[in-house]
C-alpha positions in Angstrom: 1.5 38.7 15.8 2.7 36.4 13.2 3.7 37.5 10.1 0.9 36.3 7.6 3.8 36.1 5.0 5.9 33.3 7.0 6.0 29.9 5.6 3.8 28.3 8.7 0.8 30.7 7.8 1.2 30.8 3.9 -0.8 28.4 2.0 2.0 26.3 -0.2 1.5 24.4 -2.9 2.8 21.3 -0.9 -0.2 21.8 1.4 -2.4 21.9 -1.6 -1.2 18.7 -2.6 -1.7 17.0 0.9 -5.1 18.0 1.1 -6.1 17.4 -2.4 -4.3 14.1 -3.3 -6.8 11.9 -1.7 -9.9 13.7 -3.5 -8.4 13.4 -6.4 -7.5 10.1 -6.3 -11.1 9.1 -5.4 -12.5 11.4 -8.6 -10.0 9.6 -10.8 -11.5 6.1 -9.7 -14.8 7.6 -10.2 -13.9 8.6 -13.9 -12.4 5.4 -14.5 -15.6 3.5 -13.2 -17.9 6.0 -15.3 -15.8 6.0 -18.4 -15.3 1.9 -18.6 -19.1 1.5 -18.0 -19.8 3.7 -21.0 -17.3 2.5 -23.2 -17.7 -1.2 -22.5 -21.2 -1.2 -22.1 -21.8 1.1 -25.1 -24.3 3.1 -23.2 -27.2 5.2 -24.8 -29.1 8.0 -22.9 -30.2 8.5 -20.4 -27.3 6.4 -18.8 -24.8 7.7 -21.1 -25.8 11.5 -19.6 -25.0 10.3 -16.3 -21.6 8.8 -16.9 -20.8 11.9 -19.1 -21.8 14.3 -16.1 -19.7 12.5 -13.7 -16.6 12.6 -16.1 -17.2 16.2 -16.7 -17.3 16.9 -13.1 -14.1 15.3 -12.4 -12.2 16.7 -15.3 -13.6 20.1 -13.9 -11.9 19.0 -10.5 -8.8 18.2 -12.1 -8.9 21.7 -14.0 -9.3 23.4 -10.6 -6.2 21.3 -9.6 -4.2 22.3 -12.2 -5.0 26.1 -11.9 -4.4 26.2 -8.0 -1.1 24.2 -8.6 -0.1 26.9 -11.1 -0.9 29.9 -8.7 0.8 28.3 -5.7 3.9 27.3 -7.5 6.8 29.3 -6.4 8.2 29.6 -9.7 5.2 29.6 -12.0 6.5 29.8 -15.6 9.1 27.1 -14.6 6.1 25.1 -13.3 4.2 26.0 -16.5 6.8 24.4 -18.7 7.7 21.3 -16.6 4.1 20.4 -16.2 3.1 21.1 -19.7 1.7 17.9 -20.3 -1.0 18.5 -17.4 -2.2 21.2 -19.5 -2.5 19.3 -22.3 -4.4 16.6 -20.5 -6.8 19.3 -18.9 -7.2 21.2 -22.3 -7.4 18.3 -24.9 -10.5 16.2 -24.3 -8.8 13.6 -26.2 -6.2 13.1 -23.7 -8.6 12.8 -20.8 -8.5 9.3 -20.1 -4.7 10.0 -19.4 -5.6 11.6 -16.3 -6.5 8.0 -14.9 -3.0 7.6 -14.4 -3.2 9.7 -11.2 -4.3 6.2 -10.1 -0.6 5.4 -9.7 -0.9 7.0 -6.3 -3.0 4.1 -4.9 0.2 1.8 -5.2 2.0 4.0 -2.3 -0.3 1.7 -0.3 1.6 -1.6 -1.6 4.8 0.3 -1.6 5.0 0.2 2.1 5.1 -3.7 2.0 8.1 -3.5 -0.6 10.6 -2.3 1.9 13.0 0.7 1.4 14.6 -1.0 -1.7 14.8 1.3 -4.9 14.1 -1.7 -6.9 11.1 -2.8 -4.9 9.6 0.4 -5.7 10.3 0.5 -9.3 9.0 -2.9 -9.9 5.6 -1.9 -8.3 5.3 1.3 -10.0 6.1 -0.1 -13.1 3.6 -3.4 -13.0 0.9 -1.1 -11.6 1.5 1.8 -14.2 1.3 -0.8 -17.1 -1.7 -2.7 -15.8 -3.5 0.8 -15.5 -2.2 1.9 -18.8 -3.1 -1.4 -20.9 -6.7 -1.2 -19.4 -7.1 2.7 -19.8 -5.6 2.3 -23.6 -7.9 -0.7 -24.3 -11.1 1.4 -23.1 -9.6 4.3 -25.3 -9.1 2.4 -28.2 -12.6 0.6 -28.1 -14.1 4.2 -27.7 -12.6 5.6 -31.1 -12.3 2.3 -32.8 -15.8 0.5 -32.3 -18.4 1.3 -35.5 -15.9 2.5 -37.6 -15.3 1.2 -41.3 -13.0 -1.7 -41.8 -12.2 -1.9 -38.1 -11.3 -5.2 -36.1 -12.0 -4.0 -32.8 -15.7 -4.6 -32.1 -15.6 -5.4 -28.0 -13.6 -4.9 -25.0 -11.9 -8.4 -25.4 -10.7 -7.3 -28.9 -9.4 -4.1 -27.1 -7.6 -5.7 -24.4 -6.0 -8.1 -26.5 -4.6 -5.4 -28.9 -3.2 -3.4 -25.8 -1.5 -6.2 -24.5 0.1 -7.1 -27.6 1.0 -3.6 -28.3 2.6 -2.7 -25.3 4.5 -6.0 -25.0 5.8 -5.0 -28.7 4.8 -8.7 -29.8 3.0 -6.9 -32.9 1.0 -9.8 -34.1 -0.8 -7.6 -36.4 -4.2 -9.5 -36.2 -5.8 -6.5 -34.8 -4.7 -2.8 -35.8 -6.5 0.6 -35.5 -8.1 2.5 -38.6 -8.7 5.8 -37.0 -6.3 8.7 -36.5 -6.9 9.1 -33.0 -6.6 5.1 -32.5 -3.2 5.1 -34.1 -2.0 8.0 -32.0 -3.1 5.7 -28.9 -1.1 2.8 -30.5 2.0 5.2 -30.8 1.7 5.9 -27.0 1.6 2.3 -26.4 4.6 1.4 -28.2 6.5 4.1 -26.4 5.5 2.8 -23.0 6.1 -0.7 -24.2 9.7 0.2 -24.9 9.9 2.2 -21.7 8.7 -0.8 -19.6 11.0 -3.3 -21.6 14.0 -0.8 -20.7 12.4 -0.4 -17.0 12.2 -4.6 -16.7 16.1 -4.9 -18.1 17.5 -2.2 -15.8 15.8 -3.8 -12.8 16.9 -7.3 -13.6 20.5 -5.7 -14.3 20.5 -4.5 -10.9 19.1 -7.4 -9.6 22.1 -9.5 -10.7 24.7 -6.7 -10.0 23.7 -6.8 -6.1 23.5 -10.8 -6.1 27.4 -10.5 -7.5 28.1 -7.7 -5.2 26.7 -9.5 -2.2 28.6 -12.8 -3.0 31.7 -10.6 -3.4 31.2 -9.0 -0.1 30.8 -12.3 1.6 33.7 -13.7 -0.1 35.5 -10.6 1.3 34.2 -10.9 4.7 35.3 -14.6 4.8 38.7 -13.7 3.8 38.9 -11.0 6.4 37.9 -13.6 9.0 40.6 -16.0 7.8 43.1 -13.5 8.0 42.4 -12.2 11.5 42.6 -16.0 12.9 45.7 -16.3 10.9 47.4 -13.1 12.4 46.0 -14.5 15.9 47.8 -17.8 15.3 51.2 -16.2 14.1 50.9 -13.9 17.1 50.2 -17.1 19.6 53.3 -19.0 18.0 55.6 -16.0 18.4 54.3 -15.5 22.1 55.0 -19.4 22.4 58.6 -19.3 20.6 59.4 -16.2 23.2 58.3 -18.2 25.9 60.4 -21.0 25.1 63.4 -18.8 24.3 63.2 -17.2 27.5 63.1 -20.5 29.4 66.4 -22.0 27.6 68.1 -18.7 28.8 67.4 -19.1 32.5 69.4 -22.3 32.9 72.3 -21.0 30.9 72.4 -17.8 33.0 72.1 -20.1 36.4 75.2 -22.0 34.8 77.2 -18.7 34.1 76.9 -17.7 37.6 77.9 -21.0 39.2 81.2 -20.9 37.3 
């Protein structure tokens, strides 16, 4: 009888993630659709009740996922502190939209077409995460700013414009949040914009370095081939010289024998 404590029979955190990844991704998409519908359409009861119920159910699933991961973690205390942001996302309702960043797992499908190049994966994840973040931040900003005194964010078009301007660090200043939560979201977007700029810069630098390295390698290969040909020609010339010297020595030897 197999020992129930062996790795093959023990329910591990990795096995739980393999099982839960797809349902949680689908749940995140449902959350995104419900949240976007509620915010953009400015729903009122009873439709608002439907979307709120759907989001709370999804939020409950993510809470269960967090608890299970914590229980199954080999080092629970270390996992708790290294994944503290997940606790904040689960506990603080204001950060609830950030859970939609789980949609980044959908980019794994696109990753297969990018090959195994690290740079390709970085670009895909950076672009995908940026698009999702811009969309979610616009929704969150519209949700907290709409209807506030002196606000300039009245609809989704205003919110998406503000989100793009903020994450790209352009800072036109034509639209700015007036609420505390809105400004917190803005700070997060600014940090994300700096990180995005750093990622793009590093990716471009890596691209040019690789191009220079490829060019240098090509030149080195050509030099190696030229040296190999030159060496072969020298060897051939030496052999010809040796043969000519041998042919000249043969008549001299015959003449010496005749004398």
